[in-house]
Backbone as a chain_set.jsonl record, in Angstrom:
{"seq": "MKKFAIAAATATALTLTMANAAFAQTQATQAPMVLAAGEVTQAKEATSDTWITTKVKADLVTEKGIPGTDIKVETNKGVVSLSSTTAVTESQKDVAVAIAKKIKGVKAVSADGLKAE", "coords": {"N": [[0.831, -1.191, 0.0], [1.958, 1.224, 0.781], [3.884, 1.555, -1.229], [2.19, 1.926, -3.393], [0.994, 4.332, -2.657], [3.161, 6.096, -2.674], [3.836, 5.891, -5.361], [1.51, 6.949, -6.499], [1.587, 9.587, -5.546], [3.945, 10.445, -6.747], [3.265, 10.188, -9.451], [1.259, 12.122, -9.626], [2.724, 14.461, -9.084], [4.486, 14.443, -11.281], [2.669, 14.714, -13.379], [1.667, 17.289, -12.91], [4.027, 18.746, -13.266], [4.537, 18.264, -15.968], [2.281, 19.447, -17.067], [2.698, 22.123, -16.398], [4.974, 22.612, -17.946], [3.928, 22.273, -20.513], [2.115, 24.375, -20.529], [3.889, 26.522, -20.369], [5.199, 26.291, -22.846], [3.071, 26.805, -24.585], [2.487, 29.468, -23.978], [4.895, 30.66, -24.763], [4.89, 30.431, -27.529], [2.885, 32.044, -28.42], [1.898, 35.28, -29.61], [3.59, 38.103, -28.239], [2.171, 39.779, -25.444], [0.743, 42.2, -23.267], [0.016, 41.506, -19.99], [-2.629, 42.035, -17.719], [-2.286, 43.137, -14.348], [-3.961, 41.825, -12.563], [-4.543, 39.41, -13.892], [-2.078, 38.128, -13.866], [-1.729, 37.789, -11.126], [-3.871, 36.053, -10.593], [-3.02, 33.796, -12.012], [-0.722, 33.114, -10.571], [-1.875, 32.524, -8.082], [-3.458, 30.327, -8.792], [-1.493, 28.461, -9.523], [-0.128, 28.24, -7.094], [-2.202, 27.286, -5.421], [-2.668, 24.832, -6.667], [-0.221, 23.586, -6.215], [-0.232, 23.474, -3.401], [-2.487, 21.816, -2.947], [-1.583, 19.421, -4.157], [0.667, 18.829, -2.574], [-0.454, 18.546, 0.011], [-2.198, 16.386, -0.447], [-0.332, 14.38, -1.19], [1.136, 14.15, 1.186], [-0.884, 13.266, 2.927], [-1.534, 10.797, 1.802], [0.783, 9.34, 2.216], [0.973, 9.181, 4.933], [0.872, 7.092, 7.73], [-1.916, 5.306, 9.0], [-3.849, 7.053, 8.202], [-6.594, 7.45, 6.055], [-5.684, 8.344, 3.358], [-6.175, 8.125, 0.588], [-8.882, 8.266, 0.494], [-9.558, 10.795, 1.189], [-10.537, 13.896, 0.031], [-8.994, 16.725, -1.355], [-9.113, 20.17, -1.655], [-8.131, 23.39, -2.747], [-8.402, 26.866, -2.35], [-7.324, 29.97, -2.917], [-5.361, 29.607, -0.949], [-6.756, 28.462, 1.135], [-7.466, 25.422, 2.467], [-9.638, 22.74, 1.887], [-10.893, 19.868, 3.312], [-12.412, 16.776, 2.639], [-14.48, 13.81, 2.742], [-15.877, 10.665, 1.693], [-16.024, 8.469, 3.156], [-16.115, 7.47, 6.59], [-14.042, 8.922, 9.122], [-11.934, 8.745, 12.016], [-11.965, 10.906, 14.919], [-9.372, 11.384, 15.706], [-7.929, 10.775, 13.354], [-8.943, 12.803, 11.741], [-7.972, 15.067, 13.098], [-5.21, 14.687, 12.711], [-5.064, 14.843, 9.909], [-5.816, 17.519, 9.498], [-3.709, 18.795, 10.844], [-1.558, 18.016, 9.227], [-2.196, 19.325, 6.832], [-2.101, 22.005, 7.689], [0.616, 22.437, 8.132], [1.799, 22.839, 5.692], [3.531, 24.967, 3.524], [2.209, 28.093, 2.632], [-0.425, 27.589, 3.16], [-3.298, 29.062, 4.349], [-5.557, 28.62, 5.87], [-7.481, 25.844, 7.186], [-10.19, 23.808, 6.442], [-12.112, 21.326, 7.753], [-14.674, 20.495, 7.659], [-15.978, 18.88, 5.862], [-15.113, 16.327, 6.365], [-16.198, 13.248, 7.328], [-16.881, 12.238, 10.511], [-16.499, 9.457, 12.718]], "CA": [[0.0, 0.0, 0.0], [2.839, 2.384, 0.854], [4.467, 1.728, -2.557], [1.149, 2.501, -4.235], [0.815, 5.723, -2.248], [4.308, 6.854, -3.176], [3.699, 5.928, -6.822], [0.425, 7.878, -6.818], [2.073, 10.947, -5.29], [4.935, 10.737, -7.782], [2.542, 10.381, -10.71], [0.592, 13.42, -9.552], [3.75, 15.5, -9.211], [4.965, 14.441, -12.671], [1.599, 15.251, -14.217], [1.658, 18.743, -12.735], [5.244, 19.279, -13.887], [4.353, 18.221, -17.421], [1.256, 20.435, -17.4], [3.341, 23.44, -16.332], [5.861, 22.722, -19.108], [3.07, 22.464, -21.683], [1.589, 25.728, -20.423], [4.989, 27.435, -20.689], [5.416, 26.226, -24.288], [1.945, 27.473, -25.228], [2.656, 30.903, -23.783], [6.067, 31.127, -25.489], [4.646, 30.446, -28.965], [1.89, 33.049, -28.737], [2.423, 36.629, -29.798], [3.745, 38.782, -26.956], [1.115, 40.71, -25.064], [0.863, 42.707, -21.905], [-1.021, 40.957, -19.12], [-3.062, 42.893, -16.617], [-1.752, 42.684, -13.065], [-4.924, 40.883, -11.983], [-4.405, 38.099, -14.536], [-0.838, 37.533, -13.368], [-2.012, 37.378, -9.746], [-4.73, 34.866, -10.66], [-2.197, 32.668, -12.457], [0.139, 32.726, -9.445], [-2.726, 31.891, -7.079], [-3.859, 29.009, -9.284], [-0.331, 27.586, -9.421], [0.11, 28.029, -5.675], [-3.265, 26.416, -4.928], [-2.422, 23.497, -7.219], [0.932, 23.026, -5.494], [-0.671, 23.172, -2.041], [-3.353, 20.643, -3.029], [-0.751, 18.258, -4.448], [1.52, 18.553, -1.416], [-1.306, 18.04, 1.092], [-2.653, 15.054, -0.835], [0.815, 13.468, -1.115], [1.45, 13.926, 2.606], [-1.958, 12.461, 3.506], [-1.448, 9.441, 1.259], [1.946, 8.643, 2.762], [0.874, 9.128, 6.4], [0.312, 5.838, 8.248], [-3.09, 5.435, 9.839], [-4.775, 8.02, 7.623], [-7.093, 6.963, 4.764], [-5.371, 9.448, 2.452], [-6.795, 7.97, -0.732], [-10.313, 8.548, 0.638], [-9.744, 12.205, 1.545], [-10.48, 14.829, -1.096], [-8.342, 17.978, -0.978], [-9.328, 21.299, -2.558], [-7.524, 24.623, -2.229], [-8.838, 28.094, -3.007], [-6.646, 31.133, -2.336], [-4.619, 29.203, 0.236], [-7.638, 27.815, 2.107], [-7.574, 24.005, 2.136], [-10.862, 22.069, 2.333], [-10.767, 18.416, 3.352], [-13.694, 16.086, 2.694], [-14.398, 12.378, 2.463], [-17.147, 9.96, 1.611], [-15.951, 7.44, 4.188], [-15.941, 8.03, 7.929], [-12.712, 8.915, 9.737], [-12.009, 8.992, 13.454], [-11.586, 12.27, 15.314], [-7.91, 11.404, 15.716], [-7.495, 10.869, 11.955], [-9.334, 14.141, 11.298], [-7.018, 15.998, 13.694], [-3.91, 14.5, 12.042], [-5.206, 15.369, 8.543], [-5.807, 18.985, 9.604], [-2.346, 19.189, 11.21], [-0.722, 17.825, 8.036], [-2.513, 20.414, 5.897], [-1.669, 23.293, 8.244], [2.073, 22.605, 8.116], [2.255, 23.091, 4.327], [3.799, 26.379, 3.252], [1.22, 28.756, 1.793], [-1.779, 27.313, 3.64], [-3.784, 30.137, 5.214], [-6.552, 28.038, 6.777], [-7.904, 24.495, 6.825], [-11.556, 23.463, 6.807], [-12.322, 19.871, 7.745], [-16.118, 20.286, 7.835], [-16.412, 17.827, 4.952], [-14.654, 15.01, 6.815], [-17.202, 12.549, 8.139], [-16.288, 11.641, 11.707], [-17.222, 8.289, 13.249]], "C": [[0.871, 1.248, 0.0], [3.48, 2.642, -0.512], [3.465, 2.35, -3.509], [0.975, 3.984, -3.929], [1.95, 6.593, -2.779], [4.228, 6.979, -4.693], [2.613, 6.919, -7.233], [0.872, 9.327, -6.628], [3.084, 11.365, -6.357], [4.251, 11.002, -9.116], [1.838, 11.729, -10.739], [1.584, 14.555, -9.746], [4.264, 15.584, -10.642], [3.926, 15.028, -13.611], [1.561, 16.767, -14.12], [2.876, 19.39, -13.376], [5.086, 19.333, -15.394], [3.322, 19.255, -17.857], [1.851, 21.84, -17.383], [4.256, 23.653, -17.53], [5.049, 22.976, -20.374], [2.503, 23.876, -21.694], [2.657, 26.736, -20.823], [5.246, 27.448, -22.189], [4.307, 26.962, -25.025], [2.105, 28.983, -25.131], [3.82, 31.439, -24.625], [5.799, 31.242, -26.978], [3.607, 31.479, -29.367], [2.559, 34.414, -28.894], [2.524, 37.316, -28.445], [2.584, 39.737, -26.692], [1.314, 41.117, -23.612], [-0.309, 42.156, -21.095], [-1.368, 41.955, -18.034], [-2.555, 42.305, -15.314], [-2.674, 41.661, -12.41], [-4.8, 39.494, -12.576], [-3.147, 37.391, -14.052], [-1.052, 37.018, -11.95], [-2.863, 36.124, -9.736], [-3.928, 33.645, -11.072], [-1.303, 32.18, -11.328], [-0.671, 32.02, -8.368], [-3.12, 30.486, -7.507], [-2.706, 28.02, -9.168], [-0.055, 27.259, -7.967], [-0.933, 27.084, -5.09], [-3.076, 24.986, -5.419], [-1.278, 22.827, -6.477], [0.519, 22.615, -4.087], [-1.521, 21.901, -2.04], [-2.542, 19.372, -3.234], [0.08, 17.859, -3.24], [0.703, 17.976, -0.258], [-1.737, 16.61, 0.778], [-1.523, 14.034, -0.716], [1.161, 13.152, 0.338], [0.375, 13.081, 3.294], [-1.85, 11.008, 3.07], [-0.303, 8.661, 1.9], [1.93, 8.543, 4.291], [0.215, 7.823, 6.841], [-0.896, 6.137, 9.132], [-4.12, 6.428, 9.341], [-5.274, 7.451, 6.291], [-6.932, 8.045, 3.687], [-6.012, 9.347, 1.087], [-8.288, 8.273, -0.694], [-10.6, 10.012, 0.959], [-9.541, 13.079, 0.315], [-9.916, 16.152, -0.591], [-8.621, 19.026, -2.051], [-8.727, 22.54, -1.921], [-8.024, 25.803, -3.048], [-8.243, 29.274, -2.257], [-5.975, 30.797, -1.009], [-5.444, 28.541, 1.316], [-7.888, 26.377, 1.651], [-8.864, 23.448, 2.723], [-10.657, 20.574, 2.221], [-12.162, 17.811, 3.44], [-13.483, 14.61, 2.392], [-15.796, 11.794, 2.368], [-17.194, 8.831, 2.636], [-15.676, 8.111, 5.533], [-14.491, 7.909, 8.394], [-12.897, 9.165, 11.228], [-11.631, 10.445, 13.738], [-10.069, 12.421, 15.297], [-7.361, 11.552, 14.29], [-7.806, 12.247, 11.383], [-8.333, 15.177, 11.817], [-5.655, 15.91, 13.012], [-3.967, 15.076, 10.633], [-5.153, 16.895, 8.543], [-4.389, 19.472, 9.918], [-1.403, 19.071, 10.011], [-0.94, 18.981, 7.06], [-1.984, 21.756, 6.392], [-0.166, 23.515, 8.151], [2.633, 22.905, 6.717], [2.408, 24.595, 4.107], [2.74, 26.938, 2.299], [-0.217, 28.528, 2.237], [-2.176, 28.413, 4.632], [-4.77, 29.615, 6.255], [-6.923, 26.646, 6.275], [-9.332, 24.287, 7.326], [-11.725, 21.955, 6.67], [-13.807, 19.544, 7.949], [-16.635, 19.136, 6.976], [-15.936, 16.436, 5.319], [-15.711, 14.404, 7.718], [-16.508, 11.872, 9.318], [-17.152, 10.492, 12.2], [-17.874, 8.624, 14.571]], "O": [[0.569, 2.22, -0.693], [3.614, 3.794, -0.924], [3.82, 3.192, -4.333], [0.826, 4.796, -4.842], [1.718, 7.696, -3.275], [4.514, 8.039, -5.25], [2.779, 7.65, -8.21], [0.571, 10.189, -7.454], [3.074, 12.508, -6.814], [4.616, 11.936, -9.83], [1.825, 12.401, -11.77], [1.317, 15.501, -10.486], [4.459, 16.682, -11.164], [4.269, 15.761, -14.538], [1.437, 17.454, -15.134], [2.77, 20.465, -13.966], [5.452, 20.322, -16.03], [3.476, 19.874, -18.91], [1.545, 22.655, -18.252], [4.311, 24.754, -18.076], [5.432, 23.795, -21.21], [2.418, 24.505, -22.749], [2.368, 27.697, -21.536], [5.489, 28.513, -22.756], [4.578, 27.672, -25.993], [1.88, 29.695, -26.11], [3.741, 32.552, -25.145], [6.418, 32.072, -27.643], [3.463, 31.765, -30.556], [3.647, 34.655, -28.371], [1.652, 37.142, -27.593], [2.088, 40.407, -27.597], [1.985, 40.429, -22.843], [-1.471, 42.319, -21.468], [-0.494, 42.635, -17.497], [-2.413, 41.087, -15.198], [-2.198, 40.725, -11.768], [-4.934, 38.501, -11.862], [-3.159, 36.177, -13.85], [-0.6, 35.924, -11.614], [-2.606, 35.215, -8.946], [-4.139, 32.56, -10.529], [-1.137, 30.974, -11.142], [-0.215, 31.028, -7.799], [-3.12, 29.561, -6.696], [-2.906, 26.875, -8.763], [0.226, 26.106, -7.639], [-0.585, 26.173, -4.339], [-3.3, 24.035, -4.67], [-1.352, 21.643, -6.149], [0.878, 21.531, -3.626], [-1.299, 21.009, -1.221], [-2.78, 18.363, -2.569], [0.184, 16.675, -2.92], [1.132, 17.017, 0.383], [-1.653, 15.728, 1.633], [-1.733, 12.939, -0.195], [1.447, 12.003, 0.672], [0.695, 12.264, 4.156], [-2.05, 10.096, 3.872], [-0.413, 7.452, 2.102], [2.791, 7.885, 4.875], [-0.875, 7.489, 6.379], [-0.897, 7.094, 9.908], [-5.152, 6.628, 9.981], [-4.464, 7.01, 5.475], [-7.914, 8.585, 3.178], [-6.358, 10.363, 0.485], [-8.897, 8.513, -1.737], [-11.76, 10.422, 0.996], [-8.509, 13.011, -0.352], [-10.309, 16.641, 0.469], [-8.384, 18.78, -3.234], [-8.802, 22.724, -0.706], [-8.064, 25.751, -4.277], [-8.605, 29.546, -1.112], [-6.008, 31.587, -0.066], [-4.892, 28.098, 2.323], [-8.45, 26.146, 0.581], [-9.157, 23.651, 3.902], [-10.289, 20.068, 1.161], [-12.997, 18.273, 4.219], [-12.449, 14.21, 1.857], [-16.763, 12.351, 2.889], [-18.262, 8.303, 2.946], [-15.079, 9.185, 5.594], [-13.807, 6.928, 8.1], [-13.905, 9.732, 11.647], [-11.048, 11.122, 12.891], [-9.548, 13.469, 14.915], [-6.452, 12.345, 14.045], [-7.01, 12.797, 10.621], [-7.898, 16.056, 11.072], [-5.016, 16.932, 12.762], [-3.02, 15.732, 10.199], [-4.513, 17.493, 7.678], [-3.921, 20.446, 9.328], [-0.546, 19.931, 9.808], [0.017, 19.543, 6.528], [-1.476, 22.554, 5.604], [0.286, 24.659, 8.097], [3.821, 23.196, 6.58], [1.531, 25.384, 4.457], [2.421, 26.321, 1.283], [-1.13, 29.195, 1.75], [-1.483, 28.658, 5.619], [-4.813, 30.106, 7.383], [-6.713, 26.311, 5.109], [-9.64, 24.559, 8.486], [-11.506, 21.386, 5.6], [-14.148, 18.437, 8.366], [-17.622, 18.492, 7.328], [-16.307, 15.462, 4.663], [-16.072, 14.978, 8.745], [-15.639, 11.022, 9.123], [-18.379, 10.541, 12.113], [-18.526, 7.771, 15.171]]}, "num_chains": 1, "name": "protein.A"}
């Protein structure tokens, strides 16, 4: 199970890396244009949120005693939301929140979507 978790986290990281490279190539081949400051900020936030989501998910999947594959992670402007369709214990919920909070860039964590036993 641990090998699967590491493989899943690695695959996710590689997918994001390849997506960023593809995005960079697309931007480089387009005619130069001036971007509004708001668009640049939105792009940075989206990249940061994607990185946070990936890092939280990878850390949850590799943590022993946590059903990381059953926990859904979403990030919006640095706020991480954790949810699940399967029940978790209060202890597992607390550990999942602590894992998310320690990630750089996380402003807040909401675990309202985690079903507790």
